[in-house]
C-alpha positions as CSV (number, residue, x, y, z in Angstrom):
1,M,0.0,0.0,0.0
2,T,1.3,3.4,-0.9
3,F,1.2,6.0,1.9
4,I,-0.5,9.2,0.9
5,E,-0.6,12.0,3.4
6,T,-4.2,13.2,3.7
7,K,-5.8,16.1,5.5
8,P,-9.2,16.2,7.2
9,H,-10.6,19.1,5.0
10,I,-13.6,19.2,7.4
11,G,-14.9,22.6,6.1
12,R,-14.6,21.6,2.4
13,R,-16.2,18.2,3.1
14,I,-19.2,19.9,4.8
15,I,-19.6,22.3,1.9
16,A,-19.3,19.5,-0.6
17,G,-21.9,17.3,1.2
18,G,-24.1,20.4,1.6
19,I,-24.0,21.0,-2.1
20,D,-24.7,17.4,-3.1
21,Y,-27.5,16.8,-0.6
22,T,-29.1,20.2,-1.3
23,I,-29.4,19.2,-5.0
24,I,-30.7,15.8,-4.1
25,Y,-33.3,17.1,-1.6
26,T,-34.4,19.9,-4.0
27,L,-34.9,17.5,-6.9
28,S,-36.8,15.1,-4.6
29,F,-38.9,17.9,-3.2
30,F,-40.0,19.2,-6.6
31,T,-40.7,15.6,-7.7
32,M,-43.0,15.1,-4.7
33,M,-44.8,18.4,-5.4
34,L,-45.2,17.6,-9.1
35,L,-45.9,13.8,-9.0
36,G,-47.0,13.2,-5.4
37,I,-50.5,12.6,-4.1
38,Q,-51.7,14.9,-1.4
39,V,-52.4,13.1,1.9
40,N,-54.8,14.6,4.4
41,F,-54.0,18.1,3.1
42,D,-50.7,17.9,5.0
43,Y,-48.1,16.6,2.6
44,N,-47.5,14.9,-0.7
45,Q,-46.5,11.3,-1.0
46,L,-45.0,9.4,-3.9
47,N,-46.6,6.1,-4.7
48,D,-45.7,3.1,-6.8
49,A,-42.8,3.5,-9.2
50,F,-42.7,7.3,-8.5
51,S,-41.3,6.5,-5.1
52,L,-38.1,5.2,-6.7
53,I,-37.3,8.6,-8.2
54,P,-35.7,10.2,-5.1
55,I,-33.5,7.0,-4.8
56,G,-32.6,7.5,-8.4
57,F,-31.6,11.1,-7.8
58,W,-29.4,10.0,-4.8
59,L,-27.8,7.2,-6.9
60,L,-27.1,9.6,-9.8
61,M,-25.8,12.5,-7.7
62,T,-23.6,10.4,-5.4
63,V,-22.5,7.2,-7.1
64,I,-22.9,7.6,-10.9
65,I,-21.4,11.1,-11.1
66,E,-18.6,10.1,-8.8
67,I,-17.6,7.0,-10.9
68,T,-17.9,8.9,-14.2
69,A,-16.5,12.3,-13.3
70,G,-14.1,11.2,-10.5
71,A,-15.9,13.1,-7.8
72,T,-19.4,14.3,-6.8
73,I,-20.5,17.8,-7.9
74,G,-19.8,19.1,-4.4
75,N,-16.4,17.5,-4.3
76,L,-15.5,18.9,-7.7
77,L,-16.5,22.4,-6.7
78,V,-14.3,22.3,-3.5
79,G,-11.4,20.4,-5.1
80,L,-11.7,17.1,-3.4
81,K,-11.6,13.6,-4.8
82,A,-12.1,10.1,-3.4
83,I,-9.6,7.4,-4.3
84,P,-9.0,3.8,-3.2
85,I,-7.0,3.6,0.1
86,N,-4.2,1.7,-1.8
87,G,-3.3,5.0,-3.3
88,Q,-4.1,4.3,-6.9
89,Y,-5.1,7.5,-8.6
90,R,-8.1,6.1,-10.4
91,K,-11.8,6.7,-10.3
92,L,-13.8,4.6,-7.8
93,T,-15.7,1.5,-8.9
94,F,-19.4,1.4,-8.6
95,L,-19.2,-0.8,-5.5
96,E,-16.6,1.4,-3.8
97,S,-18.7,4.6,-4.4
98,F,-21.9,2.9,-3.5
99,K,-20.5,1.6,-0.2
100,R,-19.0,5.0,0.9
101,H,-22.3,6.8,0.1
102,L,-24.6,4.2,1.5
103,L,-23.3,5.1,5.0
104,D,-23.6,8.9,4.5
105,P,-26.5,8.9,7.0
106,A,-24.2,7.4,9.7
107,D,-21.6,10.0,9.0
108,M,-24.1,12.8,9.1
109,F,-25.7,11.6,12.3
110,F,-26.1,14.2,15.0
111,F,-25.3,17.1,12.7
112,G,-22.2,15.3,11.3
113,L,-20.6,14.7,14.7
114,V,-20.0,11.0,13.9
115,G,-18.3,11.8,10.7
116,F,-16.2,14.5,12.3
117,I,-15.0,12.2,15.1
118,V,-14.2,9.4,12.7
119,I,-12.3,11.7,10.3
120,K,-10.2,13.1,13.1
121,N,-9.3,9.7,14.5
122,T,-8.4,7.6,11.5
123,P,-4.9,7.7,9.8
124,Y,-6.3,8.6,6.4
125,N,-9.0,11.0,7.7
126,Q,-11.7,8.6,6.6
127,R,-15.5,8.8,7.2
128,V,-17.4,5.7,8.3
129,G,-18.4,5.1,4.6
130,D,-14.7,5.4,3.5
131,L,-13.6,2.9,6.1
132,W,-16.1,0.3,4.8
133,A,-15.4,1.0,1.1
134,K,-11.6,1.2,1.7
135,T,-11.4,4.7,0.2
136,M,-10.0,8.1,1.2
137,V,-10.5,11.7,0.2
138,I,-7.6,13.7,-1.2
139,N,-7.0,17.2,-2.6
């Protein structure tokens, strides 16, 4: 394994995640407003195949863009990139990217405190998802 010195980049990671999930939530919100069914005059709900659209937005914005462009939109804008922990400068595979983003909710738990603590206490400044996917974030 090649040793690459990494930095936590906490501020940039927060901004990147904020950008990515703002886009995902905005697209999901408008989908619910346009295609959802109003329930008890309180909120709209997606039914049947329409309920898969927000999952598709998440998959596109986190995994598909990351494996094709080399980083999510947020990471591209702040100058960060995820690579395999073995130090190979290559784009992540579908499985690596999927694993690291599937655990985003764990990293964001309690306003990101879990992710912050894990990043600050791992040798390669990894989040929970990065540990599972064996990836790290570099400049």
